[in-house]
Each structure stands twice: as C-alpha cells, then as structure tokens.
mmCIF file of the C-alpha atoms, coordinates in Angstrom:
data_MODEL
# 
_entry.id   MODEL 
# 
loop_
_atom_site.group_PDB 
_atom_site.id 
_atom_site.type_symbol 
_atom_site.label_atom_id 
_atom_site.label_alt_id 
_atom_site.label_comp_id 
_atom_site.label_asym_id 
_atom_site.label_entity_id 
_atom_site.label_seq_id 
_atom_site.pdbx_PDB_ins_code 
_atom_site.Cartn_x 
_atom_site.Cartn_y 
_atom_site.Cartn_z 
_atom_site.occupancy 
_atom_site.B_iso_or_equiv 
_atom_site.pdbx_formal_charge 
_atom_site.auth_seq_id 
_atom_site.auth_comp_id 
_atom_site.auth_asym_id 
_atom_site.auth_atom_id 
_atom_site.pdbx_PDB_model_num 
ATOM 1   C CA . MET A 1 1   ? 133.653 276.850 -97.817  1.00 0.00 ? 1   MET A CA 1 
ATOM 2   C CA . TYR A 1 2   ? 137.171 277.617 -96.618  1.00 0.00 ? 2   TYR A CA 1 
ATOM 3   C CA . GLN A 1 3   ? 139.703 277.785 -99.443  1.00 0.00 ? 3   GLN A CA 1 
ATOM 4   C CA . TYR A 1 4   ? 142.532 279.547 -97.580  1.00 0.00 ? 4   TYR A CA 1 
ATOM 5   C CA . ILE A 1 5   ? 144.009 278.196 -94.340  1.00 0.00 ? 5   ILE A CA 1 
ATOM 6   C CA . PHE A 1 6   ? 146.083 280.580 -92.197  1.00 0.00 ? 6   PHE A CA 1 
ATOM 7   C CA . PHE A 1 7   ? 148.280 279.039 -89.476  1.00 0.00 ? 7   PHE A CA 1 
ATOM 8   C CA . ASP A 1 8   ? 149.736 280.511 -86.323  1.00 0.00 ? 8   ASP A CA 1 
ATOM 9   C CA . LEU A 1 9   ? 153.246 279.245 -85.524  1.00 0.00 ? 9   LEU A CA 1 
ATOM 10  C CA . ASP A 1 10  ? 154.155 279.009 -81.806  1.00 0.00 ? 10  ASP A CA 1 
ATOM 11  C CA . GLY A 1 11  ? 151.897 276.551 -80.001  1.00 0.00 ? 11  GLY A CA 1 
ATOM 12  C CA . THR A 1 12  ? 150.164 275.603 -83.247  1.00 0.00 ? 12  THR A CA 1 
ATOM 13  C CA . LEU A 1 13  ? 152.654 274.242 -85.769  1.00 0.00 ? 13  LEU A CA 1 
ATOM 14  C CA . THR A 1 14  ? 155.445 273.903 -83.209  1.00 0.00 ? 14  THR A CA 1 
ATOM 15  C CA . ASP A 1 15  ? 156.045 273.529 -79.497  1.00 0.00 ? 15  ASP A CA 1 
ATOM 16  C CA . SER A 1 16  ? 158.384 276.449 -78.893  1.00 0.00 ? 16  SER A CA 1 
ATOM 17  C CA . GLN A 1 17  ? 158.280 276.467 -75.097  1.00 0.00 ? 17  GLN A CA 1 
ATOM 18  C CA . GLU A 1 18  ? 161.916 275.636 -74.350  1.00 0.00 ? 18  GLU A CA 1 
ATOM 19  C CA . GLY A 1 19  ? 163.479 278.236 -76.640  1.00 0.00 ? 19  GLY A CA 1 
ATOM 20  C CA . VAL A 1 20  ? 160.965 281.007 -75.981  1.00 0.00 ? 20  VAL A CA 1 
ATOM 21  C CA . LEU A 1 21  ? 161.057 280.734 -72.200  1.00 0.00 ? 21  LEU A CA 1 
ATOM 22  C CA . GLU A 1 22  ? 164.843 280.500 -72.079  1.00 0.00 ? 22  GLU A CA 1 
ATOM 23  C CA . CYS A 1 23  ? 165.089 283.763 -74.009  1.00 0.00 ? 23  CYS A CA 1 
ATOM 24  C CA . VAL A 1 24  ? 162.286 285.446 -72.059  1.00 0.00 ? 24  VAL A CA 1 
ATOM 25  C CA . ARG A 1 25  ? 164.221 284.718 -68.846  1.00 0.00 ? 25  ARG A CA 1 
ATOM 26  C CA . TYR A 1 26  ? 167.359 286.180 -70.414  1.00 0.00 ? 26  TYR A CA 1 
ATOM 27  C CA . ALA A 1 27  ? 165.573 289.385 -71.474  1.00 0.00 ? 27  ALA A CA 1 
ATOM 28  C CA . ILE A 1 28  ? 163.799 289.912 -68.141  1.00 0.00 ? 28  ILE A CA 1 
ATOM 29  C CA . ALA A 1 29  ? 166.989 289.371 -66.150  1.00 0.00 ? 29  ALA A CA 1 
ATOM 30  C CA . ALA A 1 30  ? 168.921 291.715 -68.457  1.00 0.00 ? 30  ALA A CA 1 
ATOM 31  C CA . MET A 1 31  ? 166.284 294.405 -67.805  1.00 0.00 ? 31  MET A CA 1 
ATOM 32  C CA . GLY A 1 32  ? 166.856 294.002 -64.054  1.00 0.00 ? 32  GLY A CA 1 
ATOM 33  C CA . CYS A 1 33  ? 163.333 292.703 -63.397  1.00 0.00 ? 33  CYS A CA 1 
ATOM 34  C CA . PRO A 1 34  ? 162.404 289.719 -61.206  1.00 0.00 ? 34  PRO A CA 1 
ATOM 35  C CA . VAL A 1 35  ? 162.027 286.608 -63.338  1.00 0.00 ? 35  VAL A CA 1 
ATOM 36  C CA . PRO A 1 36  ? 158.518 285.100 -62.902  1.00 0.00 ? 36  PRO A CA 1 
ATOM 37  C CA . GLU A 1 37  ? 158.040 281.548 -61.708  1.00 0.00 ? 37  GLU A CA 1 
ATOM 38  C CA . ALA A 1 38  ? 157.620 278.837 -64.352  1.00 0.00 ? 38  ALA A CA 1 
ATOM 39  C CA . PRO A 1 39  ? 153.768 278.802 -64.397  1.00 0.00 ? 39  PRO A CA 1 
ATOM 40  C CA . ASP A 1 40  ? 153.675 282.561 -65.001  1.00 0.00 ? 40  ASP A CA 1 
ATOM 41  C CA . LEU A 1 41  ? 156.340 282.341 -67.702  1.00 0.00 ? 41  LEU A CA 1 
ATOM 42  C CA . LEU A 1 42  ? 154.003 280.140 -69.737  1.00 0.00 ? 42  LEU A CA 1 
ATOM 43  C CA . LYS A 1 43  ? 151.780 283.202 -70.219  1.00 0.00 ? 43  LYS A CA 1 
ATOM 44  C CA . PHE A 1 44  ? 154.456 284.587 -72.544  1.00 0.00 ? 44  PHE A CA 1 
ATOM 45  C CA . ILE A 1 45  ? 153.718 281.900 -75.128  1.00 0.00 ? 45  ILE A CA 1 
ATOM 46  C CA . GLY A 1 46  ? 151.058 283.085 -77.558  1.00 0.00 ? 46  GLY A CA 1 
ATOM 47  C CA . PRO A 1 47  ? 150.481 286.829 -77.098  1.00 0.00 ? 47  PRO A CA 1 
ATOM 48  C CA . PRO A 1 48  ? 152.752 289.447 -78.680  1.00 0.00 ? 48  PRO A CA 1 
ATOM 49  C CA . LEU A 1 49  ? 155.851 289.528 -76.469  1.00 0.00 ? 49  LEU A CA 1 
ATOM 50  C CA . GLN A 1 50  ? 155.961 293.308 -76.171  1.00 0.00 ? 50  GLN A CA 1 
ATOM 51  C CA . ASP A 1 51  ? 152.488 293.251 -74.592  1.00 0.00 ? 51  ASP A CA 1 
ATOM 52  C CA . SER A 1 52  ? 153.515 290.470 -72.209  1.00 0.00 ? 52  SER A CA 1 
ATOM 53  C CA . PHE A 1 53  ? 156.616 292.334 -71.049  1.00 0.00 ? 53  PHE A CA 1 
ATOM 54  C CA . MET A 1 54  ? 154.401 295.308 -70.179  1.00 0.00 ? 54  MET A CA 1 
ATOM 55  C CA . GLN A 1 55  ? 151.655 293.234 -68.560  1.00 0.00 ? 55  GLN A CA 1 
ATOM 56  C CA . TYR A 1 56  ? 153.711 290.767 -66.539  1.00 0.00 ? 56  TYR A CA 1 
ATOM 57  C CA . CYS A 1 57  ? 156.905 292.739 -65.857  1.00 0.00 ? 57  CYS A CA 1 
ATOM 58  C CA . GLY A 1 58  ? 155.460 296.219 -65.447  1.00 0.00 ? 58  GLY A CA 1 
ATOM 59  C CA . LEU A 1 59  ? 157.661 297.666 -68.187  1.00 0.00 ? 59  LEU A CA 1 
ATOM 60  C CA . SER A 1 60  ? 156.826 300.817 -70.098  1.00 0.00 ? 60  SER A CA 1 
ATOM 61  C CA . GLN A 1 61  ? 156.320 300.629 -73.844  1.00 0.00 ? 61  GLN A CA 1 
ATOM 62  C CA . GLU A 1 62  ? 159.927 301.746 -74.351  1.00 0.00 ? 62  GLU A CA 1 
ATOM 63  C CA . GLY A 1 63  ? 161.174 299.236 -71.782  1.00 0.00 ? 63  GLY A CA 1 
ATOM 64  C CA . ALA A 1 64  ? 159.175 296.461 -73.404  1.00 0.00 ? 64  ALA A CA 1 
ATOM 65  C CA . GLN A 1 65  ? 160.685 297.319 -76.781  1.00 0.00 ? 65  GLN A CA 1 
ATOM 66  C CA . GLU A 1 66  ? 164.158 297.005 -75.262  1.00 0.00 ? 66  GLU A CA 1 
ATOM 67  C CA . ALA A 1 67  ? 163.195 293.689 -73.634  1.00 0.00 ? 67  ALA A CA 1 
ATOM 68  C CA . LEU A 1 68  ? 161.977 292.486 -77.025  1.00 0.00 ? 68  LEU A CA 1 
ATOM 69  C CA . ARG A 1 69  ? 165.325 293.465 -78.564  1.00 0.00 ? 69  ARG A CA 1 
ATOM 70  C CA . LEU A 1 70  ? 167.166 291.523 -75.856  1.00 0.00 ? 70  LEU A CA 1 
ATOM 71  C CA . PHE A 1 71  ? 164.890 288.529 -76.357  1.00 0.00 ? 71  PHE A CA 1 
ATOM 72  C CA . ARG A 1 72  ? 165.631 288.478 -80.078  1.00 0.00 ? 72  ARG A CA 1 
ATOM 73  C CA . GLU A 1 73  ? 169.359 288.918 -79.390  1.00 0.00 ? 73  GLU A CA 1 
ATOM 74  C CA . GLN A 1 74  ? 169.312 285.485 -77.760  1.00 0.00 ? 74  GLN A CA 1 
ATOM 75  C CA . TYR A 1 75  ? 166.463 283.901 -79.713  1.00 0.00 ? 75  TYR A CA 1 
ATOM 76  C CA . VAL A 1 76  ? 167.713 284.447 -83.249  1.00 0.00 ? 76  VAL A CA 1 
ATOM 77  C CA . PRO A 1 77  ? 170.998 282.499 -83.008  1.00 0.00 ? 77  PRO A CA 1 
ATOM 78  C CA . VAL A 1 78  ? 169.937 279.850 -80.478  1.00 0.00 ? 78  VAL A CA 1 
ATOM 79  C CA . GLY A 1 79  ? 166.400 279.847 -79.076  1.00 0.00 ? 79  GLY A CA 1 
ATOM 80  C CA . GLN A 1 80  ? 164.330 279.594 -82.238  1.00 0.00 ? 80  GLN A CA 1 
ATOM 81  C CA . PHE A 1 81  ? 165.628 276.099 -82.968  1.00 0.00 ? 81  PHE A CA 1 
ATOM 82  C CA . LYS A 1 82  ? 164.883 274.759 -79.467  1.00 0.00 ? 82  LYS A CA 1 
ATOM 83  C CA . ASN A 1 83  ? 161.553 273.812 -80.920  1.00 0.00 ? 83  ASN A CA 1 
ATOM 84  C CA . ARG A 1 84  ? 159.680 270.770 -82.210  1.00 0.00 ? 84  ARG A CA 1 
ATOM 85  C CA . PRO A 1 85  ? 156.893 270.443 -84.768  1.00 0.00 ? 85  PRO A CA 1 
ATOM 86  C CA . ALA A 1 86  ? 153.487 269.000 -83.966  1.00 0.00 ? 86  ALA A CA 1 
ATOM 87  C CA . PRO A 1 87  ? 153.596 265.326 -85.021  1.00 0.00 ? 87  PRO A CA 1 
ATOM 88  C CA . GLY A 1 88  ? 152.487 264.907 -88.618  1.00 0.00 ? 88  GLY A CA 1 
ATOM 89  C CA . ILE A 1 89  ? 151.725 268.600 -89.162  1.00 0.00 ? 89  ILE A CA 1 
ATOM 90  C CA . ALA A 1 90  ? 154.028 269.099 -92.178  1.00 0.00 ? 90  ALA A CA 1 
ATOM 91  C CA . GLU A 1 91  ? 152.558 266.026 -93.841  1.00 0.00 ? 91  GLU A CA 1 
ATOM 92  C CA . MET A 1 92  ? 149.038 267.314 -93.167  1.00 0.00 ? 92  MET A CA 1 
ATOM 93  C CA . MET A 1 93  ? 149.935 270.637 -94.752  1.00 0.00 ? 93  MET A CA 1 
ATOM 94  C CA . GLY A 1 94  ? 151.235 268.803 -97.798  1.00 0.00 ? 94  GLY A CA 1 
ATOM 95  C CA . ARG A 1 95  ? 147.976 266.901 -98.195  1.00 0.00 ? 95  ARG A CA 1 
ATOM 96  C CA . LEU A 1 96  ? 145.886 270.062 -97.892  1.00 0.00 ? 96  LEU A CA 1 
ATOM 97  C CA . SER A 1 97  ? 148.057 271.827 -100.448 1.00 0.00 ? 97  SER A CA 1 
ATOM 98  C CA . ALA A 1 98  ? 147.749 268.876 -102.819 1.00 0.00 ? 98  ALA A CA 1 
ATOM 99  C CA . ARG A 1 99  ? 143.959 269.085 -102.535 1.00 0.00 ? 99  ARG A CA 1 
ATOM 100 C CA . GLY A 1 100 ? 144.069 272.696 -103.721 1.00 0.00 ? 100 GLY A CA 1 
ATOM 101 C CA . PHE A 1 101 ? 143.906 274.646 -100.467 1.00 0.00 ? 101 PHE A CA 1 
ATOM 102 C CA . THR A 1 102 ? 146.068 277.765 -100.260 1.00 0.00 ? 102 THR A CA 1 
ATOM 103 C CA . LEU A 1 103 ? 148.075 277.778 -97.030  1.00 0.00 ? 103 LEU A CA 1 
ATOM 104 C CA . ALA A 1 104 ? 149.638 280.781 -95.310  1.00 0.00 ? 104 ALA A CA 1 
ATOM 105 C CA . LEU A 1 105 ? 151.400 281.587 -92.053  1.00 0.00 ? 105 LEU A CA 1 
ATOM 106 C CA . ALA A 1 106 ? 150.243 284.533 -89.931  1.00 0.00 ? 106 ALA A CA 1 
ATOM 107 C CA . SER A 1 107 ? 152.321 284.842 -86.760  1.00 0.00 ? 107 SER A CA 1 
ATOM 108 C CA . SER A 1 108 ? 153.151 287.604 -84.290  1.00 0.00 ? 108 SER A CA 1 
ATOM 109 C CA . LYS A 1 109 ? 156.716 286.284 -84.256  1.00 0.00 ? 109 LYS A CA 1 
ATOM 110 C CA . ALA A 1 110 ? 159.284 288.305 -86.208  1.00 0.00 ? 110 ALA A CA 1 
ATOM 111 C CA . GLU A 1 111 ? 158.955 287.424 -89.889  1.00 0.00 ? 111 GLU A CA 1 
ATOM 112 C CA . SER A 1 112 ? 162.631 286.583 -90.370  1.00 0.00 ? 112 SER A CA 1 
ATOM 113 C CA . GLN A 1 113 ? 162.329 283.995 -87.585  1.00 0.00 ? 113 GLN A CA 1 
ATOM 114 C CA . CYS A 1 114 ? 159.091 282.622 -89.053  1.00 0.00 ? 114 CYS A CA 1 
ATOM 115 C CA . ILE A 1 115 ? 160.838 282.034 -92.360  1.00 0.00 ? 115 ILE A CA 1 
ATOM 116 C CA . SER A 1 116 ? 163.833 280.226 -90.862  1.00 0.00 ? 116 SER A CA 1 
ATOM 117 C CA . ILE A 1 117 ? 161.656 278.017 -88.627  1.00 0.00 ? 117 ILE A CA 1 
ATOM 118 C CA . CYS A 1 118 ? 159.274 277.140 -91.465  1.00 0.00 ? 118 CYS A CA 1 
ATOM 119 C CA . GLU A 1 119 ? 162.230 276.230 -93.656  1.00 0.00 ? 119 GLU A CA 1 
ATOM 120 C CA . ARG A 1 120 ? 163.863 274.134 -90.937  1.00 0.00 ? 120 ARG A CA 1 
ATOM 121 C CA . PHE A 1 121 ? 160.768 272.058 -90.173  1.00 0.00 ? 121 PHE A CA 1 
ATOM 122 C CA . GLY A 1 122 ? 159.525 271.567 -93.729  1.00 0.00 ? 122 GLY A CA 1 
ATOM 123 C CA . PHE A 1 123 ? 156.527 273.906 -93.643  1.00 0.00 ? 123 PHE A CA 1 
ATOM 124 C CA . ALA A 1 124 ? 157.816 276.464 -96.150  1.00 0.00 ? 124 ALA A CA 1 
ATOM 125 C CA . PRO A 1 125 ? 157.188 274.448 -99.364  1.00 0.00 ? 125 PRO A CA 1 
ATOM 126 C CA . HIS A 1 126 ? 153.475 274.264 -98.499  1.00 0.00 ? 126 HIS A CA 1 
ATOM 127 C CA . LEU A 1 127 ? 153.004 277.952 -97.658  1.00 0.00 ? 127 LEU A CA 1 
ATOM 128 C CA . ALA A 1 128 ? 152.071 280.515 -100.294 1.00 0.00 ? 128 ALA A CA 1 
ATOM 129 C CA . VAL A 1 129 ? 152.811 283.335 -97.820  1.00 0.00 ? 129 VAL A CA 1 
ATOM 130 C CA . ILE A 1 130 ? 154.842 283.544 -94.605  1.00 0.00 ? 130 ILE A CA 1 
ATOM 131 C CA . ALA A 1 131 ? 153.734 286.697 -92.768  1.00 0.00 ? 131 ALA A CA 1 
ATOM 132 C CA . GLY A 1 132 ? 155.119 287.734 -89.401  1.00 0.00 ? 132 GLY A CA 1 
ATOM 133 C CA . SER A 1 133 ? 155.596 290.937 -87.481  1.00 0.00 ? 133 SER A CA 1 
ATOM 134 C CA . SER A 1 134 ? 158.209 293.522 -88.355  1.00 0.00 ? 134 SER A CA 1 
ATOM 135 C CA . ASP A 1 135 ? 161.649 292.658 -87.026  1.00 0.00 ? 135 ASP A CA 1 
ATOM 136 C CA . ASN A 1 136 ? 161.631 296.003 -85.218  1.00 0.00 ? 136 ASN A CA 1 
ATOM 137 C CA . ARG A 1 137 ? 158.321 295.737 -83.389  1.00 0.00 ? 137 ARG A CA 1 
ATOM 138 C CA . ASP A 1 138 ? 155.519 293.366 -82.535  1.00 0.00 ? 138 ASP A CA 1 
ATOM 139 C CA . GLN A 1 139 ? 152.216 293.786 -84.361  1.00 0.00 ? 139 GLN A CA 1 
ATOM 140 C CA . SER A 1 140 ? 148.741 292.617 -83.423  1.00 0.00 ? 140 SER A CA 1 
ATOM 141 C CA . LYS A 1 141 ? 147.476 289.313 -84.748  1.00 0.00 ? 141 LYS A CA 1 
ATOM 142 C CA . ALA A 1 142 ? 144.893 291.191 -86.823  1.00 0.00 ? 142 ALA A CA 1 
ATOM 143 C CA . ASP A 1 143 ? 147.651 293.298 -88.413  1.00 0.00 ? 143 ASP A CA 1 
ATOM 144 C CA . VAL A 1 144 ? 149.554 290.176 -89.452  1.00 0.00 ? 144 VAL A CA 1 
ATOM 145 C CA . ILE A 1 145 ? 146.434 288.432 -90.783  1.00 0.00 ? 145 ILE A CA 1 
ATOM 146 C CA . ARG A 1 146 ? 145.598 291.491 -92.888  1.00 0.00 ? 146 ARG A CA 1 
ATOM 147 C CA . GLU A 1 147 ? 149.148 291.522 -94.254  1.00 0.00 ? 147 GLU A CA 1 
ATOM 148 C CA . ALA A 1 148 ? 148.874 287.856 -95.232  1.00 0.00 ? 148 ALA A CA 1 
ATOM 149 C CA . MET A 1 149 ? 145.516 288.540 -96.902  1.00 0.00 ? 149 MET A CA 1 
ATOM 150 C CA . SER A 1 150 ? 147.014 291.440 -98.824  1.00 0.00 ? 150 SER A CA 1 
ATOM 151 C CA . ARG A 1 151 ? 149.928 289.357 -100.113 1.00 0.00 ? 151 ARG A CA 1 
ATOM 152 C CA . LEU A 1 152 ? 147.509 286.668 -101.249 1.00 0.00 ? 152 LEU A CA 1 
ATOM 153 C CA . GLY A 1 153 ? 145.154 289.166 -102.885 1.00 0.00 ? 153 GLY A CA 1 
ATOM 154 C CA . LEU A 1 154 ? 142.358 287.801 -100.687 1.00 0.00 ? 154 LEU A CA 1 
ATOM 155 C CA . THR A 1 155 ? 139.498 290.282 -100.321 1.00 0.00 ? 155 THR A CA 1 
ATOM 156 C CA . ASP A 1 156 ? 136.809 288.004 -98.844  1.00 0.00 ? 156 ASP A CA 1 
ATOM 157 C CA . PRO A 1 157 ? 137.881 286.754 -95.383  1.00 0.00 ? 157 PRO A CA 1 
ATOM 158 C CA . ARG A 1 158 ? 134.901 284.376 -95.265  1.00 0.00 ? 158 ARG A CA 1 
ATOM 159 C CA . ARG A 1 159 ? 136.850 282.136 -97.640  1.00 0.00 ? 159 ARG A CA 1 
ATOM 160 C CA . ALA A 1 160 ? 139.631 281.731 -95.059  1.00 0.00 ? 160 ALA A CA 1 
ATOM 161 C CA . LEU A 1 161 ? 140.101 279.915 -91.761  1.00 0.00 ? 161 LEU A CA 1 
ATOM 162 C CA . MET A 1 162 ? 142.659 280.932 -89.151  1.00 0.00 ? 162 MET A CA 1 
ATOM 163 C CA . VAL A 1 163 ? 144.175 278.103 -87.093  1.00 0.00 ? 163 VAL A CA 1 
ATOM 164 C CA . GLY A 1 164 ? 145.667 279.025 -83.724  1.00 0.00 ? 164 GLY A CA 1 
ATOM 165 C CA . ASP A 1 165 ? 146.168 277.956 -80.142  1.00 0.00 ? 165 ASP A CA 1 
ATOM 166 C CA . ARG A 1 166 ? 145.163 281.039 -78.128  1.00 0.00 ? 166 ARG A CA 1 
ATOM 167 C CA . LYS A 1 167 ? 142.302 283.513 -77.856  1.00 0.00 ? 167 LYS A CA 1 
ATOM 168 C CA . TYR A 1 168 ? 144.499 286.128 -79.543  1.00 0.00 ? 168 TYR A CA 1 
ATOM 169 C CA . ASP A 1 169 ? 144.268 284.114 -82.759  1.00 0.00 ? 169 ASP A CA 1 
ATOM 170 C CA . VAL A 1 170 ? 140.476 283.909 -82.484  1.00 0.00 ? 170 VAL A CA 1 
ATOM 171 C CA . GLU A 1 171 ? 140.133 287.598 -81.702  1.00 0.00 ? 171 GLU A CA 1 
ATOM 172 C CA . GLY A 1 172 ? 142.538 288.646 -84.453  1.00 0.00 ? 172 GLY A CA 1 
ATOM 173 C CA . ALA A 1 173 ? 140.718 286.524 -86.990  1.00 0.00 ? 173 ALA A CA 1 
ATOM 174 C CA . ARG A 1 174 ? 137.340 287.910 -85.931  1.00 0.00 ? 174 ARG A CA 1 
ATOM 175 C CA . ALA A 1 175 ? 138.640 291.465 -86.273  1.00 0.00 ? 175 ALA A CA 1 
ATOM 176 C CA . CYS A 1 176 ? 139.415 290.597 -89.895  1.00 0.00 ? 176 CYS A CA 1 
ATOM 177 C CA . GLY A 1 177 ? 136.049 288.930 -90.518  1.00 0.00 ? 177 GLY A CA 1 
ATOM 178 C CA . MET A 1 178 ? 137.555 285.438 -90.493  1.00 0.00 ? 178 MET A CA 1 
ATOM 179 C CA . ASP A 1 179 ? 136.652 282.254 -88.600  1.00 0.00 ? 179 ASP A CA 1 
ATOM 180 C CA . CYS A 1 180 ? 139.216 280.565 -86.378  1.00 0.00 ? 180 CYS A CA 1 
ATOM 181 C CA . ALA A 1 181 ? 139.682 276.931 -85.403  1.00 0.00 ? 181 ALA A CA 1 
ATOM 182 C CA . GLY A 1 182 ? 141.449 276.421 -82.096  1.00 0.00 ? 182 GLY A CA 1 
ATOM 183 C CA . VAL A 1 183 ? 144.040 273.709 -81.521  1.00 0.00 ? 183 VAL A CA 1 
ATOM 184 C CA . GLU A 1 184 ? 145.121 272.215 -78.208  1.00 0.00 ? 184 GLU A CA 1 
ATOM 185 C CA . PHE A 1 185 ? 148.095 270.209 -79.465  1.00 0.00 ? 185 PHE A CA 1 
ATOM 186 C CA . PHE A 1 186 ? 150.385 271.450 -76.683  1.00 0.00 ? 186 PHE A CA 1 
ATOM 187 C CA . GLY A 1 187 ? 147.896 272.777 -74.124  1.00 0.00 ? 187 GLY A CA 1 
ATOM 188 C CA . TYR A 1 188 ? 149.080 276.355 -73.679  1.00 0.00 ? 188 TYR A CA 1 
ATOM 189 C CA . ALA A 1 189 ? 145.600 277.908 -73.587  1.00 0.00 ? 189 ALA A CA 1 
ATOM 190 C CA . PRO A 1 190 ? 143.718 277.834 -70.260  1.00 0.00 ? 190 PRO A CA 1 
ATOM 191 C CA . LEU A 1 191 ? 140.880 275.323 -70.225  1.00 0.00 ? 191 LEU A CA 1 
ATOM 192 C CA . GLY A 1 192 ? 137.927 276.637 -72.228  1.00 0.00 ? 192 GLY A CA 1 
ATOM 193 C CA . GLU A 1 193 ? 139.718 279.743 -73.508  1.00 0.00 ? 193 GLU A CA 1 
ATOM 194 C CA . LEU A 1 194 ? 139.397 278.961 -77.208  1.00 0.00 ? 194 LEU A CA 1 
ATOM 195 C CA . ALA A 1 195 ? 135.711 278.035 -77.104  1.00 0.00 ? 195 ALA A CA 1 
ATOM 196 C CA . GLU A 1 196 ? 134.867 281.056 -74.960  1.00 0.00 ? 196 GLU A CA 1 
ATOM 197 C CA . ALA A 1 197 ? 136.709 283.320 -77.408  1.00 0.00 ? 197 ALA A CA 1 
ATOM 198 C CA . GLY A 1 198 ? 134.482 282.037 -80.216  1.00 0.00 ? 198 GLY A CA 1 
ATOM 199 C CA . ALA A 1 199 ? 136.518 279.402 -82.057  1.00 0.00 ? 199 ALA A CA 1 
ATOM 200 C CA . VAL A 1 200 ? 134.335 277.579 -84.592  1.00 0.00 ? 200 VAL A CA 1 
ATOM 201 C CA . ALA A 1 201 ? 135.990 274.307 -83.525  1.00 0.00 ? 201 ALA A CA 1 
ATOM 202 C CA . VAL A 1 202 ? 138.521 273.165 -80.938  1.00 0.00 ? 202 VAL A CA 1 
ATOM 203 C CA . VAL A 1 203 ? 140.615 270.124 -81.880  1.00 0.00 ? 203 VAL A CA 1 
ATOM 204 C CA . GLN A 1 204 ? 143.162 268.025 -80.039  1.00 0.00 ? 204 GLN A CA 1 
ATOM 205 C CA . THR A 1 205 ? 145.272 266.564 -82.850  1.00 0.00 ? 205 THR A CA 1 
ATOM 206 C CA . PRO A 1 206 ? 146.425 267.414 -86.388  1.00 0.00 ? 206 PRO A CA 1 
ATOM 207 C CA . ALA A 1 207 ? 144.219 264.553 -87.634  1.00 0.00 ? 207 ALA A CA 1 
ATOM 208 C CA . GLU A 1 208 ? 141.142 266.196 -86.080  1.00 0.00 ? 208 GLU A CA 1 
ATOM 209 C CA . LEU A 1 209 ? 142.134 269.533 -87.604  1.00 0.00 ? 209 LEU A CA 1 
ATOM 210 C CA . GLU A 1 210 ? 142.525 267.987 -91.047  1.00 0.00 ? 210 GLU A CA 1 
ATOM 211 C CA . ALA A 1 211 ? 139.129 266.310 -90.769  1.00 0.00 ? 211 ALA A CA 1 
ATOM 212 C CA . PHE A 1 212 ? 137.482 269.608 -89.821  1.00 0.00 ? 212 PHE A CA 1 
ATOM 213 C CA . ILE A 1 213 ? 139.106 271.481 -92.708  1.00 0.00 ? 213 ILE A CA 1 
ATOM 214 C CA . LEU A 1 214 ? 138.124 268.805 -95.239  1.00 0.00 ? 214 LEU A CA 1 
ATOM 215 C CA . ALA A 1 215 ? 134.548 268.785 -93.939  1.00 0.00 ? 215 ALA A CA 1 
ATOM 216 C CA . HIS A 1 216 ? 134.172 272.554 -94.164  1.00 0.00 ? 216 HIS A CA 1 
ATOM 217 C CA . GLY A 1 217 ? 136.397 273.612 -97.014  1.00 0.00 ? 217 GLY A CA 1 
ATOM 218 C CA . GLY A 1 218 ? 137.717 273.002 -100.463 1.00 0.00 ? 218 GLY A CA 1 
ATOM 219 C CA . PRO A 1 219 ? 139.243 274.809 -103.412 1.00 0.00 ? 219 PRO A CA 1 
ATOM 220 C CA . ALA A 1 220 ? 137.080 276.985 -105.620 1.00 0.00 ? 220 ALA A CA 1 
ATOM 221 C CA . VAL A 1 221 ? 135.452 275.041 -108.438 1.00 0.00 ? 221 VAL A CA 1 
# 
C-alpha cells in the first residue's frame, strides 16, 4: 500500500512549456548555438536540462553548465510563471492529504524555483517536502528522490509512489526501489514511453490518477 506520493513538477503538476522553451531558446542563442526547431525543443521538457544541452546542442559539460546558468538567468524572474497547473490537481492533492497520504515534490528543477511555483499555484500547503536540484547544478531524478526520502525519514521505498510524465521519472524511481505511475496530462512523452519504461500505471487525467492512488494506497493503520 502506498502511503507516500512523490510528484514531479514540469509536465506533471504544471504545463511549463511556454516558459521553459522561451528560456531554452535564450540560453542556446546566448551560447552561439543553432536554436533547434520547435519539435526538437520539446525534448528539453522533462530530462535534466544540463543533459539536454549536451545531447541536443553538442555542448561540453562546462558549456552545458553555462547554458544552464543562462537559462536560469531568464527563467527565474520571468519564465517560471509562464506556466499553468493541471486542472484540478491542487484540489486532488488536498483530498489525498486529508485522507492521510504524505505528499512530496521531487523535481530536477532548481529547488528555489520549485518552491516559488508550488507556492504560486497552491501546491505548497499539501506538500510535506519540496525537493529539487541544487541551484548550482542539475541532479539526477534518483538523487532528488533520495533527498526527498531522507527529509521525510522514509526508509522503505515500497511505501511510496512516484508520479511523473517521462521515462526519467520511472527510471529514477526504480533506481530508488520505488514504483512510478505515469501521467499523460500534457502529452510530452512519446507514445508508449511510460509503459515501456515500466510505469505501474499510465493515466490521462488527475481524476484517473486519484482513483489509482486510492485503489492502491492509504495511510498506515
């Protein structure tokens, strides 16, 4: 039975496409690299950005770190709020919390940005922990999940469910011994990606996610 629910942020709780892609374009152009076409830019939503700058722009690790700094230079004051929550997701989180589930955020986004976004969209009151990557570097999804577990004092990952929209969430959860439910609220994952990665469920709406959690979880008695 799942008692702890860990949420990803971008593509899961919110549709961050407009703000993220605007700032990705800014960073790539500032690095003097060709800016990818729109379909390729969508690949930047989900994975750690530093990895994407290396993979899709051919940057070195040092260059990718600089691109990440430039991204955050634009994203922090402007881009992070060009964002919209999944319909009904904050209300769903409130209901789960009221039923005794412990909710946490585990995102590869910089933690300071996670906090401000969760506060802006009403998620923060329902979250026992908001864990993101260091403001100075991106960390793997597994690193962030482990940090959230540590802050919660959770030693048995079988009691927790990760909720995310890309294979990186599934893989990070598995590396920590945790199941992952995949969501397709905004459709950023390629068709079949979440199931192929090993998600225990793939849902289309917050209502479907809530039903799955209630069917497979509950607070400790």
